[in-house]
C-alpha positions as CSV (number, residue, x, y, z in Angstrom):
1,X,-10.2,-0.2,12.7
2,X,-8.3,1.8,10.1
3,X,-6.3,3.6,12.7
4,X,-5.4,0.3,14.3
5,X,-4.1,-1.1,11.0
6,X,-2.1,2.1,10.4
7,X,-0.6,1.9,13.9
8,X,0.3,-1.7,13.4
9,X,2.0,-0.9,10.1
10,X,3.9,1.9,11.7
11,X,5.1,-0.4,14.5
12,X,6.2,-3.1,12.1
13,X,8.1,-0.5,10.0
14,X,9.9,0.8,13.1
15,X,11.1,-2.7,14.0
16,X,12.6,-3.2,10.5
17,X,14.5,0.1,10.5
18,X,17.2,0.8,13.1
19,X,18.8,4.2,13.6
20,X,22.5,4.5,13.8
21,X,24.4,7.7,14.7
22,X,26.3,9.4,11.9
23,X,30.1,9.3,12.5
24,X,31.2,11.7,9.8
25,X,29.0,14.7,10.8
26,X,30.1,16.8,13.8
27,X,27.6,17.2,16.6
28,X,25.9,20.6,16.8
29,X,24.7,22.0,20.0
30,X,24.7,18.7,21.8
31,X,22.1,17.0,19.5
32,X,22.8,13.7,17.8
33,X,21.9,13.3,14.1
34,X,20.5,10.0,13.1
35,X,20.5,8.1,9.8
36,X,18.4,5.1,8.7
37,X,20.0,1.7,8.2
38,X,18.0,-1.2,6.9
39,X,19.4,-4.3,8.7
40,X,17.8,-6.6,6.0
41,X,20.4,-5.6,3.4
42,X,23.4,-4.7,5.6
43,X,25.1,-5.7,8.8
44,X,25.5,-3.5,11.8
45,X,28.9,-2.4,10.6
46,X,27.4,-1.4,7.2
47,X,28.7,-4.3,5.1
48,X,26.3,-5.4,2.4
49,X,25.0,-8.9,2.9
50,X,25.3,-11.5,0.1
51,X,22.3,-12.3,-2.1
52,X,19.8,-14.7,-0.6
53,X,19.7,-18.3,-1.8
54,X,17.3,-18.8,-4.7
55,X,15.0,-21.8,-4.3
56,X,14.7,-23.8,-7.5
57,X,11.3,-25.1,-8.5
58,X,9.6,-22.8,-6.0
59,X,6.3,-22.8,-7.9
60,X,6.4,-26.6,-8.3
61,X,6.9,-27.0,-4.5
62,X,4.0,-24.7,-3.7
63,X,1.8,-26.7,-6.0
64,X,2.9,-29.9,-4.4
65,X,1.7,-28.6,-1.0
66,X,-1.4,-26.7,-2.0
67,X,-3.1,-29.4,-4.2
68,X,-3.1,-32.2,-1.7
69,X,-4.5,-30.0,1.1
70,X,-7.2,-28.6,-1.2
71,X,-8.2,-32.2,-2.1
72,X,-8.3,-33.2,1.6
73,X,-10.3,-30.1,2.5
74,X,-12.8,-30.9,-0.3
75,X,-13.2,-34.5,1.0
76,X,-13.7,-33.3,4.6
77,X,-16.4,-30.8,3.5
78,X,-18.1,-33.3,1.3
79,X,-18.3,-35.9,4.1
80,X,-19.5,-33.3,6.6
81,X,-22.2,-32.1,4.3
82,X,-23.4,-35.7,3.8
83,X,-23.4,-36.2,7.6
84,X,-25.5,-33.1,8.1
85,X,-28.0,-34.2,5.4
86,X,-28.2,-37.7,6.8
87,X,-29.2,-36.4,10.3
88,X,-31.6,-33.9,8.8
89,X,-29.7,-31.0,10.4
90,X,-29.3,-29.0,7.2
91,X,-31.3,-30.3,4.2
92,X,-32.0,-27.9,1.3
93,X,-35.7,-27.6,0.4
94,X,-36.8,-28.7,-3.0
95,X,-39.1,-25.8,-3.9
96,X,-40.2,-25.9,-7.5
97,X,-41.3,-22.3,-8.3
98,X,-41.5,-23.1,-12.0
99,X,-45.2,-24.3,-11.7
C-alpha cells in the first residue's frame, strides 16, 4: 500500500515538472543536459505568469456551502435512523446494568 502511494506521488510530481533543454550550455559528447521548469509559475518560453486572482470572502463562501449540506445530511441520517427503528431493523437494546 505504501509503495503504491509513493509511486502515485512520484507520477503526479512528474506531471507537474517538465524538462527543457539548456540553451546556454554546450553539448558534451552528444548528451543533452536537462533543467527543471515548473509550468505552474512560468510559461514555456520562461516568462513569469501574473499572480493568481484572490477570491474575496473565501472563508465565508466555504461556510455558505458547508453549513447547508451538513444540515441536510443531518436531516437525512435522522430520518433514516427513525425509519430503521420503526421497522425494527436496528433497535438499540435497553439493558440496565445498574441493578
